[in-house]
C-alpha positions as CSV (number, residue, x, y, z in Angstrom):
1,M,-29.7,190.7,142.9
2,N,-33.3,191.4,143.9
3,Q,-32.1,194.6,145.5
4,Q,-32.0,196.0,142.0
5,I,-35.8,195.8,141.9
6,S,-36.7,196.5,145.6
7,H,-37.7,200.0,144.8
8,L,-40.6,198.7,142.7
9,G,-42.1,197.2,145.9
10,L,-41.9,200.6,147.6
11,L,-43.5,202.7,144.8
12,D,-47.1,203.7,144.8
13,D,-48.9,201.7,142.1
14,E,-49.6,204.7,139.9
15,A,-45.9,205.6,140.0
16,I,-44.9,202.4,138.3
17,M,-44.1,202.8,134.6
18,L,-45.1,199.4,133.3
19,D,-42.8,198.9,130.3
20,A,-39.8,200.4,132.0
21,A,-40.4,198.2,135.1
22,A,-40.8,195.1,132.9
23,L,-37.4,195.9,131.3
24,E,-35.9,196.2,134.8
25,L,-37.2,192.8,135.7
26,A,-35.9,191.3,132.5
27,S,-32.5,192.8,133.1
28,L,-32.0,190.5,136.1
29,D,-31.6,187.7,133.6
30,H,-29.2,189.7,131.4
31,P,-26.5,191.0,133.8
32,G,-24.4,193.7,132.3
33,L,-26.8,194.4,129.4
34,D,-27.3,198.1,128.5
35,L,-31.0,198.9,128.7
36,E,-30.6,202.2,126.8
37,P,-31.3,200.8,123.4
38,Y,-34.5,199.3,124.8
39,L,-35.6,202.5,126.4
40,A,-34.8,204.2,123.2
41,F,-37.1,201.8,121.4
42,L,-39.9,202.8,123.8
43,N,-39.3,206.4,123.0
44,M,-39.4,205.7,119.2
45,V,-42.8,204.1,119.7
46,T,-44.0,207.1,121.6
47,N,-42.6,209.5,119.0
48,R,-44.3,207.6,116.2
49,L,-47.6,207.6,118.1
50,A,-47.3,211.4,118.6
51,V,-47.1,211.9,114.8
52,L,-50.4,210.0,114.3
53,A,-52.3,211.0,117.5
54,E,-53.5,214.5,116.5
55,H,-57.0,213.3,115.5
56,A,-57.2,210.3,117.7
57,D,-59.9,211.9,119.9
58,T,-62.0,208.8,120.6
59,A,-61.1,205.5,122.2
60,E,-61.6,203.6,118.9
61,K,-59.3,206.0,117.0
62,Q,-56.7,205.7,119.7
63,A,-56.9,201.9,119.5
64,L,-56.5,202.0,115.8
65,V,-53.4,204.2,116.1
66,L,-51.9,201.9,118.7
67,A,-52.4,198.9,116.5
68,Q,-51.0,200.7,113.4
69,V,-47.8,201.7,115.3
70,I,-47.1,198.8,117.7
71,G,-48.4,196.0,115.6
72,G,-47.8,197.5,112.2
73,D,-44.9,199.9,112.2
74,F,-42.9,198.1,114.9
75,G,-44.1,194.6,114.1
76,L,-44.9,193.4,117.7
77,H,-47.1,190.4,117.5
78,G,-48.4,187.4,119.5
79,D,-46.1,184.4,119.3
80,S,-48.6,181.7,118.5
81,A,-45.9,179.5,116.9
82,S,-43.8,179.1,120.1
83,Y,-46.3,180.3,122.8
84,D,-44.5,178.7,125.8
85,D,-41.1,180.0,124.9
86,P,-39.8,181.7,128.1
87,A,-38.6,184.6,125.8
88,N,-42.2,185.6,125.4
89,T,-42.3,186.9,129.0
90,D,-38.8,188.5,129.0
91,M,-39.4,192.1,127.9
92,I,-35.9,192.4,126.6
93,R,-36.3,189.3,124.4
94,V,-39.9,190.4,123.5
95,I,-38.5,193.6,122.0
96,D,-35.6,191.8,120.3
97,R,-37.9,189.2,118.7
98,R,-40.9,191.4,118.3
99,R,-43.0,188.5,119.7
100,G,-44.6,188.0,123.1
101,L,-47.5,186.7,125.2
102,P,-50.7,188.6,125.7
103,I,-49.5,190.0,129.1
104,S,-46.1,191.2,127.8
105,L,-47.7,192.9,124.7
106,A,-50.5,194.4,126.8
107,I,-47.8,196.1,129.0
108,L,-46.3,197.7,125.9
109,Y,-49.7,198.8,124.6
110,V,-50.9,200.2,127.9
111,A,-47.6,202.1,128.7
112,A,-47.5,203.6,125.2
113,A,-51.1,204.7,125.4
114,R,-50.6,206.3,128.8
115,R,-47.6,208.3,127.6
116,M,-49.9,209.8,125.0
117,G,-52.3,210.8,127.9
118,W,-54.8,208.2,126.8
119,A,-56.7,206.1,129.4
120,A,-55.6,202.5,129.1
121,D,-55.6,199.5,131.4
122,P,-54.5,195.8,131.2
123,L,-57.5,193.6,131.9
124,N,-57.3,190.5,134.1
125,T,-59.0,188.3,131.5
126,P,-58.7,184.6,132.3
127,G,-56.0,183.0,130.2
128,H,-55.5,185.9,127.8
129,V,-54.9,189.5,128.9
130,L,-56.7,192.2,127.0
131,V,-56.4,196.0,127.1
132,R,-59.1,198.5,127.6
133,I,-58.7,201.9,125.9
134,G,-60.8,204.8,127.1
135,T,-63.1,205.1,130.1
136,G,-66.8,205.9,130.8
137,T,-69.6,204.6,128.6
138,A,-67.6,203.9,125.4
139,P,-64.3,202.1,126.1
140,V,-62.8,199.8,123.5
141,L,-61.3,196.4,124.2
142,I,-58.3,195.4,122.1
143,D,-56.2,192.2,121.8
144,P,-52.5,193.0,121.7
145,F,-51.7,189.4,120.9
146,D,-53.8,189.8,117.7
147,N,-52.1,192.9,116.4
148,G,-54.2,195.2,118.6
149,A,-57.5,194.1,117.0
150,I,-60.6,195.7,118.5
151,L,-62.9,193.2,120.2
152,G,-66.7,193.5,120.1
153,A,-69.1,191.7,122.4
154,E,-69.3,188.6,120.2
155,D,-65.5,188.5,119.9
156,L,-65.1,188.6,123.6
157,A,-67.7,185.9,124.1
158,R,-65.8,183.6,121.6
159,L,-62.5,184.3,123.3
160,L,-63.9,183.4,126.8
161,A,-65.7,180.3,125.4
162,R,-62.4,179.1,124.0
163,I,-60.6,179.6,127.3
164,L,-63.3,178.8,129.9
165,G,-65.7,176.6,128.0
166,R,-68.5,177.1,125.5
167,D,-71.2,177.6,128.1
168,V,-69.5,180.6,129.8
169,Q,-71.3,183.9,129.8
170,P,-69.1,187.1,129.7
171,L,-69.2,188.8,133.0
172,A,-67.8,192.1,134.4
173,D,-65.3,190.0,136.4
174,H,-63.7,188.8,133.2
175,V,-62.6,192.3,132.2
176,V,-61.5,193.8,135.5
177,P,-58.6,196.2,135.2
178,M,-55.3,195.1,136.8
179,T,-53.1,197.4,138.8
180,N,-49.7,198.1,137.5
181,R,-48.2,195.8,140.2
182,A,-50.7,193.1,139.4
183,A,-49.7,193.2,135.7
184,L,-46.1,192.8,136.5
185,V,-46.9,189.9,138.9
186,R,-48.9,188.2,136.2
187,L,-46.0,188.6,133.8
188,L,-43.7,187.0,136.3
189,M,-46.2,184.3,137.3
190,N,-46.1,183.2,133.6
191,Q,-42.3,182.8,133.9
192,A,-42.6,180.8,137.1
193,S,-45.3,178.5,135.8
194,R,-43.3,177.8,132.6
195,A,-40.2,177.0,134.7
196,E,-42.2,174.6,136.9
197,N,-43.7,172.9,133.8
198,S,-40.1,172.5,132.4
199,S,-39.1,170.8,135.7
200,D,-36.9,173.7,136.8
201,P,-38.2,174.5,140.3
202,S,-35.1,176.5,141.2
203,R,-35.8,178.9,138.4
204,A,-39.5,179.1,139.5
205,L,-38.4,179.9,143.0
206,Q,-36.1,182.6,141.8
207,V,-39.0,184.2,140.0
208,L,-41.2,183.9,143.0
209,Q,-38.6,185.7,145.1
210,R,-38.8,188.6,142.5
211,I,-42.6,188.6,142.8
212,T,-42.5,188.9,146.6
213,T,-39.9,191.7,146.2
214,I,-42.1,193.8,144.0
215,D,-45.4,192.9,145.6
216,P,-44.6,192.3,149.3
217,S,-48.2,192.6,150.3
218,G,-49.4,189.9,147.8
219,A,-50.4,186.8,149.8
220,H,-50.6,184.5,146.7
221,G,-47.0,185.2,145.8
222,W,-45.8,184.3,149.3
223,W,-48.0,181.2,149.4
224,T,-46.5,180.0,146.1
225,R,-43.0,180.9,147.2
226,A,-43.5,178.8,150.4
227,R,-44.6,175.8,148.4
228,L,-41.5,176.0,146.2
229,E,-39.3,176.5,149.2
230,L,-40.7,173.2,150.6
231,V,-40.0,171.5,147.2
232,A,-36.4,172.7,147.6
233,G,-36.4,171.3,151.2
234,D,-35.9,174.7,152.8
235,V,-38.3,174.5,155.7
236,T,-36.9,177.6,157.4
237,A,-37.5,179.7,154.4
238,A,-41.0,178.3,153.9
239,R,-41.9,179.2,157.5
240,A,-40.7,182.7,156.9
241,S,-42.8,183.0,153.7
242,L,-45.9,181.7,155.5
243,S,-45.3,184.1,158.4
244,A,-45.1,186.9,155.8
245,I,-48.6,186.1,154.7
246,L,-49.9,186.6,158.2
247,E,-48.4,190.0,158.1
248,V,-50.1,191.1,154.9
249,T,-53.6,189.5,155.0
250,R,-56.6,189.5,157.3
251,D,-58.5,187.1,155.1
252,P,-59.7,184.4,157.6
253,K,-59.6,181.5,155.1
254,M,-56.1,182.4,154.0
255,R,-54.9,182.7,157.6
256,E,-56.5,179.3,158.4
257,H,-54.6,177.7,155.5
258,V,-51.4,179.3,156.7
259,A,-51.9,178.2,160.2
260,A,-52.6,174.6,159.1
261,A,-49.5,174.7,156.9
262,M,-47.3,176.0,159.7
263,D,-48.7,173.3,162.0
264,G,-47.7,170.7,159.4
265,L,-44.1,172.0,159.5
266,T,-43.8,171.6,163.2
267,G,-41.0,169.3,164.1
268,H,-39.4,169.5,160.7
269,A,-35.8,170.3,160.4
270,R,-34.4,172.9,158.1
């Protein structure tokens, strides 16, 4: 089934359309479902934005229009009531329920903004993905989980303090843009972690196989996949995943960890 998404692993990052790709990934869990109504929904969002975008000539105005359309007109909100529901990372179910996690909603906001020709990026904020609208000296940060609310410096500091501890100081590293591929990986990693937390390692491994399909050069995905393959007792598969890491990274510490792990598997059967 992962052959359906193998093309995503071959695309240049900038060629990935985030929301459409997220729908493709979700479709693996909904075999036979017609994606056309969901693609039509994305087009409706775009068309509504186009009606309101004429005078959105600053990052702040663009952020306000996005919030009005996605959070207001189409009612897509953060699911604080059932945050850990797996449906919140399944883009099909996110659109059905109009509820999602920060990463799934960020994907929708970023993709919609880009279709308008606006600069937008998902940010690799710890524990709570944000979106940056605009570039240069006056970008705007928004929180898709909070109906697209604009975050000032104090808002960002409070958010990071809640996640990382009250003594944390906001750093540039906290708001680094993610690549398209990294955003999809983060979406899937949320699925995998929820599956593990629900004592479903086979589902977690299934998701990790998808991650390494769309991000074959991602060492972290292969490492986590190898760990889950060992949990499943598949030593041969774990060795293959560890070997894949050696093919994609030159990082000496990671290669040292892999070598130690492979030595530990020596003499093990399947």
